C-alpha positions in Angstrom: -14.1 -22.3 -16.3 -13.4 -24.1 -13.0 -10.4 -25.0 -11.7 -8.7 -27.4 -8.9 -5.6 -26.3 -7.1 -4.4 -28.9 -4.1 -2.5 -27.1 -1.9 -0.1 -28.8 0.6 -0.7 -26.4 3.4 -3.1 -23.8 3.7 -3.2 -21.1 6.0 -7.3 -20.4 6.3 -7.1 -17.6 9.7 -5.9 -18.1 13.0 -2.8 -19.4 14.3 -2.6 -23.3 12.5 -2.9 -24.3 9.1 -4.8 -27.0 7.7 -2.7 -30.1 5.5 -4.3 -31.2 1.7 -6.6 -28.0 0.9 -8.5 -28.3 -2.0 -9.3 -24.7 -3.8 -12.5 -24.8 -6.1 -11.9 -22.1 -8.3 -14.8 -20.6 -10.8 -14.3 -17.1 -12.8 -12.9 -15.3 -10.1 -13.8 -16.4 -6.8 -13.3 -19.2 -4.7 -16.8 -21.5 -5.1 -15.3 -24.5 -2.3 -12.9 -25.3 -0.5 -12.3 -29.0 1.5 -8.9 -30.1 3.8 -7.9 -33.2 4.5 -7.0 -34.3 1.4 -3.4 -36.0 1.8 -3.1 -36.3 -2.3 -3.4 -33.9 -5.7 -6.8 -34.8 -7.4 -6.6 -35.9 -10.5 -6.4 -32.6 -12.7 -5.7 -30.3 -10.0 -2.7 -27.8 -9.9 -0.2 -29.3 -7.0 0.8 -26.5 -4.7 3.7 -27.5 -2.2 4.8 -25.3 0.6 2.1 -23.1 2.7 -0.1 -21.5 0.6 -1.8 -18.3 1.9 -4.2 -15.5 0.7 -2.0 -12.8 -1.3 -0.3 -10.7 0.4 -1.8 -6.8 0.1 0.6 -4.2 -0.3 -1.9 -0.9 0.9 0.5 2.4 0.0 2.6 2.0 -2.7 4.4 4.5 -4.7 4.9 3.1 -8.1 7.8 6.1 -9.2 9.8 5.4 -5.6 11.3 2.4 -7.3 13.3 4.3 -9.4 14.9 5.4 -6.4 16.4 2.2 -4.7 20.3 2.2 -4.1 20.3 5.7 -5.3 19.4 7.7 -2.1 20.5 5.7 1.5 24.3 6.2 1.5 24.3 10.2 2.5 23.2 11.8 5.3 20.0 13.8 5.7 16.2 13.3 6.2 13.5 13.0 5.5 13.5 16.4 3.6 16.6 16.2 1.8 15.8 12.5 0.6 12.2 14.5 -0.5 14.0 16.7 -3.0 16.0 13.9 -4.3 12.3 12.3 -4.9 10.9 15.4 -6.6 14.0 15.1 -9.1 12.6 11.2 -10.2 9.5 12.8 -10.3 9.8 15.1 -12.9 11.7 12.7 -15.5 8.3 11.1 -15.7 5.6 10.9 -18.8 2.8 8.2 -19.8 5.0 5.8 -21.4 7.8 6.0 -19.1 6.0 6.2 -15.9 4.0 3.1 -17.6 7.0 0.9 -18.2 8.8 1.8 -14.6 5.3 1.1 -12.8 4.4 -2.4 -14.7 7.9 -3.6 -14.3 7.4 -2.3 -10.4 3.9 -4.5 -9.8 5.2 -7.6 -11.5 8.0 -7.5 -8.7 5.1 -6.8 -6.5 3.3 -10.0 -8.0 6.6 -11.8 -7.6 6.4 -11.2 -4.2 3.3 -12.4 -3.8 1.1 -9.2 -3.6 -2.3 -9.9 -5.4 -3.5 -6.5 -4.7 -1.9 -2.5 -4.3 -2.8 0.7 -3.2 -1.2 3.0 -5.4 -0.9 7.0 -3.5 -1.3 8.8 -6.9 0.0 12.2 -7.6 1.7 12.7 -10.5 -1.3 14.0 -12.7 0.3 16.4 -15.0 2.5 17.5 -17.0 5.8 18.7 -14.7 4.8 22.2 -15.2 1.3 22.0 -13.9 -0.4 21.8 -17.2 -2.6 19.1 -17.9 -2.3 16.2 -20.5 -4.3 15.9 -23.8 -6.0 13.7 -21.6 -6.1 14.8 -17.7 -6.0 11.3 -17.0 -2.9 10.0 -18.9 -0.9 9.2 -15.7 -3.8 7.6 -13.7 -4.4 5.4 -17.0 -0.8 4.9 -17.5 -0.8 3.2 -13.5 -3.9 1.0 -14.7 -2.8 -0.3 -17.7 0.7 -1.1 -15.5 -1.2 -3.0 -13.4 -3.7 -5.1 -15.7 -0.5 -6.0 -17.6 1.5 -6.9 -14.0 -1.6 -9.1 -13.1 -2.3 -8.1 -10.1 -5.2 -6.1 -8.7 -5.4 -1.9 -7.7 -6.9 0.5 -6.1 -5.7 3.9 -7.7 -5.9 5.8 -4.6 -6.3 9.5 -6.4 -4.4 12.2 -4.5 -5.4 16.3 -4.2 -2.4 18.1 -3.5 -3.1 22.3 -3.6 -0.4 23.8 -1.8 3.6 23.4 -1.0 3.0 22.6 2.8 2.3 24.9 6.4 4.0 27.9 5.9 6.9 27.9 9.0 5.9 31.8 9.9 2.7 30.4 11.1 4.0 30.7 14.4 4.3 34.4 14.1 1.3 36.6 12.8 3.3 39.3 11.6 4.7 37.4 9.1 2.5 34.9 8.5 0.9 34.6 4.6 -3.0 34.7 4.8 -4.1 31.5 4.7 -0.9 29.2 6.4 0.1 27.4 4.1 3.5 28.3 1.2 2.4 28.0 -2.5 3.3 25.2 -4.6 7.1 24.9 -5.7 8.2 24.2 -9.5 8.8 20.5 -8.2 5.4 19.8 -7.3 3.6 21.9 -9.7 2.1 18.7 -11.3 0.7 17.2 -8.6 -2.1 20.1 -7.9 -5.3 19.8 -10.3 -5.4 23.8 -8.7 -8.6 23.2 -6.4 -10.6 20.4 -5.1 -13.3 21.0 -7.5 -11.3 20.5 -10.5 -9.7 17.4 -9.2 -13.3 15.8 -8.4 -14.2 16.3 -11.6 -10.7 14.9 -13.0 -11.6 11.7 -11.2 -15.4 11.5 -11.8 -13.7 11.5 -15.3 -11.0 8.5 -14.3 -13.7 6.6 -12.1 -15.8 5.8 -15.6 -13.0 5.2 -17.4 -10.9 2.4 -15.7 -13.1 1.0 -13.0 -13.6 -3.1 -13.8 -13.3 -6.7 -11.9 -9.6 -5.7 -10.9 -9.8 -2.1 -10.8 -10.8 0.7 -8.4 -10.8 4.4 -7.7 -10.3 5.6 -4.2 -9.2 8.9 -3.1 -6.5 10.1 -1.1 -5.7 13.2 0.7 -1.4 13.9 0.2 -1.5 15.2 3.8 -2.4 18.5 5.6 0.9 20.2 4.8 -0.6 19.8 1.1 -4.6 20.6 2.1 -6.5 22.7 3.9 -9.4 20.8 6.3 -12.3 22.4 4.2 -11.0 20.4 0.9 -10.6 17.5 3.3 -13.9 17.1 3.9 -14.9 17.6 0.1 -12.7 14.8 -0.3 -14.3 12.6 2.1 -17.6 13.6 1.0 -16.9 12.4 -2.6 -15.7 9.0 -1.0 -18.6 8.4 0.7 -21.1 9.2 -2.1 -18.5 6.8 -4.1 -18.2 4.1 -1.2 -14.5 4.7 -2.0 -11.8 4.0 0.1 -9.9 7.5 1.8 -6.2 7.3 2.7 -4.3 10.3 4.0 -0.4 10.6 5.0 -0.4 11.6 8.7 2.1 12.6 11.6 5.3 11.1 9.4 7.2 13.8 10.5 7.5 15.4 13.9 7.9 18.6 12.7 4.5 18.4 10.8 3.1 18.0 14.0 4.8 21.1 15.2 3.3 22.9 12.3 0.1 21.7 11.8 -0.4 22.7 15.9 0.8 26.0 14.8 -1.6 26.7 11.8 -4.6 24.4 13.2 -4.1 24.4 17.2 -4.5 20.4 16.5 -2.7 17.5 15.4 -2.6 16.3 12.1 -4.8 13.5 13.1 -7.1 15.8 14.7 -7.6 18.1 12.1 -8.1 14.8 9.4 -10.9 13.2 11.9 -12.5 16.8 12.0 -13.0 17.3 8.4 -13.3 13.9 7.9 -16.6 13.1 9.4 -17.6 9.4 9.4 -14.2 7.9 9.0 -15.0 4.1 8.3 -13.6 4.3 5.3 -10.2 6.5 6.2 -6.8 4.8 6.5 -4.0 6.8 7.6 -0.4 6.6 6.4 2.8 6.0 9.1 0.6 8.0 12.2 4.2 7.0 13.2 4.2 10.4 15.4 0.7 9.9 17.3 -0.1 10.9 20.4 -2.3 8.6 22.8 -4.9 11.4 22.8 -4.9 11.1 18.5 -4.7 7.3 19.0 -8.0 7.4 20.9 -9.8 9.8 18.4 -8.7 7.0 15.3 -10.3 3.9 17.5 -13.3 6.1 18.4 -13.7 7.1 14.8 -12.9 3.3 13.4 -10.5 4.5 11.1 -7.5 2.4 10.1 -3.6 2.5 10.0 -1.1 1.8 7.6 2.1 0.7 8.5 5.6 0.8 6.2 8.3 0.3 8.7 10.7 -0.4 5.6 10.2 2.8 4.6 9.9 4.6 8.0 13.2 3.5 8.6 15.0 4.2 5.7 13.6 8.2 6.2 14.6 7.8 10.1 10.9 8.7 10.3 11.0 6.6 13.6 9.0 4.1 15.0 5.2 4.1 15.2 3.0 3.2 18.2 2.0 0.1 16.5 1.2 -2.1 19.6 -1.1 1.4 21.2 -3.0 1.0 18.2 -3.8 -2.3 18.0 -4.6 -2.0 21.6 -7.0 0.4 21.1 -8.3 -1.5 18.0 -7.0 0.6 15.4 -6.8 -2.1 12.4 -3.6 -2.0 11.1 -2.3 -3.2 8.1 1.1 -2.6 6.1 2.8 -1.4 2.7 6.7 -0.8 1.2 5.9 2.6 0.1 9.0 3.8 -1.0 9.8 0.1 -2.3 13.0 0.5 -1.1 12.6 -3.2 -0.5 9.1 -5.0 -1.9 8.3 -7.4 0.6 5.4 -7.1 2.5 6.4 -10.5 4.8 9.1 -8.0 6.3 6.7 -5.4 6.5 4.7 -7.3 8.6 7.3 -9.2 11.2 9.0 -5.4 11.0 6.1 -4.5 12.4 6.3 -6.8 15.6 10.1 -6.3 15.8 10.4 -2.7 15.8 7.8 -3.6 19.2 10.3 -5.3 20.6 13.0 -2.9 20.3 11.2 0.1 21.6 8.9 -2.2 24.1 11.4 -4.0 25.2 8.7 -7.0 25.0 8.3 -10.2 22.7 5.5 -11.6 21.1 3.4 -7.9 20.9 1.5 -9.7 18.2 1.1 -13.1 17.3 1.9 -14.3 13.7 -1.9 -15.0 12.9 -2.2 -11.0 13.5 1.1 -10.2 11.5 -0.6 -12.7 8.6 -4.1 -10.9 8.9 -1.8 -7.3 8.8 -0.6 -8.6 5.5 -3.3 -9.9 4.0 -7.3 -9.4 4.7 -6.7 -6.1 6.5 -4.4 -4.8 3.6 -7.6 -5.8 1.0 -10.2 -4.3 3.2 -8.6 -0.9 3.5 -8.1 -0.9 -0.4 -11.6 -1.0 -0.7 -11.7 -5.3 -1.6 -13.9 -6.4 1.3 -14.4 -9.9 0.1 -10.3 -10.4 -0.6 -7.7 -11.6 1.5 -8.7 -14.8 3.1 -9.1 -18.4 1.7 -12.7 -19.5 2.0 -15.8 -19.9 -0.2 -17.0 -16.6 -2.3 -14.0 -14.8 -1.4 -11.9 -13.7 -4.2 -9.6 -16.0 -5.9 -6.6 -14.4 -4.7 -3.5 -16.6 -3.2 0.2 -16.9 -3.1 2.1 -20.0 -2.3 5.8 -20.2 -0.5 7.8 -22.6 -0.6 9.5 -24.4 2.8 12.4 -25.5 0.9 14.8 -22.6 0.3 18.1 -22.3 2.9 15.9 -19.6 5.0 13.2 -22.2 5.4 14.4 -25.8 5.9 13.4 -28.0 8.6 10.2 -26.1 9.1 8.5 -27.4 12.6 5.2 -28.6 10.5 3.2 -27.4 13.4 4.4 -23.5 12.8 4.7 -23.6 9.4 2.5 -20.4 9.6 5.4 -18.6 12.3 8.3 -19.6 9.7 6.9 -18.0 7.1 5.7 -14.9 8.8 9.5 -14.5 10.9 12.3 -15.9 8.2 10.6 -15.9 4.7 11.2 -13.3 2.4 9.6 -12.3 -1.1 12.1 -14.9 -3.1 10.1 -17.5 -1.2 6.9 -16.7 -3.1 6.7 -19.5 -5.8 3.2 -19.1 -7.5 0.6 -16.4 -7.1 -3.0 -16.5 -8.3 -5.1 -13.5 -9.1 -8.8 -13.5 -9.9 -8.6 -17.4 -10.5 -5.6 -16.1 -12.7 -2.5 -17.5 -12.5 0.0 -15.0 -12.7 3.5 -16.1 -11.2 4.5 -20.1 -11.2 7.6 -21.6 -10.1 9.0 -18.1 -9.2 8.2 -16.4 -12.7 5.9 -14.0 -13.8 4.2 -15.6 -16.9 3.7 -12.6 -18.7 6.8 -10.2 -17.6 10.5 -10.3 -17.7 10.4 -8.6 -14.3 14.2 -8.4 -14.3 14.6 -6.7 -17.7 12.0 -4.8 -17.1 12.8 -3.1 -14.2 16.3 -2.8 -15.2 15.3 -1.0 -18.0 12.6 1.0 -16.9 15.2 2.1 -13.9 18.0 3.0 -16.7 15.8 5.3 -18.6 14.4 6.9 -15.7 17.6 7.6 -14.1 19.1 8.7 -16.8 16.6 11.1 -17.9 
């Protein structure tokens, strides 16, 4: 069925925007695009403000949404925060996880997000025993995204070990393989071995893949997976033409322990094990060295930055300028959902670099907009998304320019105003796969505030 949308302004790429853009949509694709149409054609939906490709959230842990406001006040480190996160993970089952994920994904829709990459490792019961349906938790995430109306790349995650044994620096005390056993808190994350993981994921691919759902793979980290199993996962992704994501160099301790065990940095270990890596996205790379960056560029790998989480957890500021300067593609994600606002993630990439380099304008606004849209779509395996052009996926969002944040926007620079001043609250409309998901800041299917309140309260109380 054909639909027509008239956009007061639309970003089609580059630093400028076009006025009076008509988008023709057939099914889940943009079939035609016309600029310079000064008034809405008869029968078209009128989108006032700036219409952009739907935003891409390339790194998400949906269940972390239950932690918002509950882990921010106390002192501590990433590692003490992780203990609190484990407690929340232990309280989840397929039913309450579906409700929490649905509400979280619906919040993303309100923020203009059309696709999310869910880094999924809550596979089994808290004791580690599989559910009767071994993919019950993954299927709950899929159902949640479908009901929230956004695309999903489910990055099914391999998690085998409890961490690198800190005694690896002493040959007299180190364990045989240099890894710690899983703790009770981590038991539900693991399939036991990479072959069992692959068998379960094959069943998941067959069960849930659709026009709006894709299954990719993830390796949790070099802390949780040894190189030989990383290689097996990478081979699986090449056979399935699927994306591969890996947490890497998020913390200095991770680098130190990895070097002690393997004689190489996490980035070096991952690239050596993964082989051909154009489908690879490293998440964070906050403490990647210049040598690591050069290797990533040579391999054609990308990097997903999550600034609001990285600053919340005191991880540090990653080398975004160095990565981009070397040719490493960058995208962004909201990760722990301290906030769900991809516009904030994108501008934080630039503003954090200003803080650390004492230079302004490290990234142009069009580059930041690309990080927030097409770069994330590509990293999640949707090569034909994240742009407004004939043949592209019909995923787009509209940002109002009438709020107190954007009132008086320079008509010659609306993209800069949106990137540097807009928030998720300024998103008024979202279309995904040609279907309208958000209208006038209201989700068409989900009472987002009520469902978030109920789901988060229930999980926090359990």
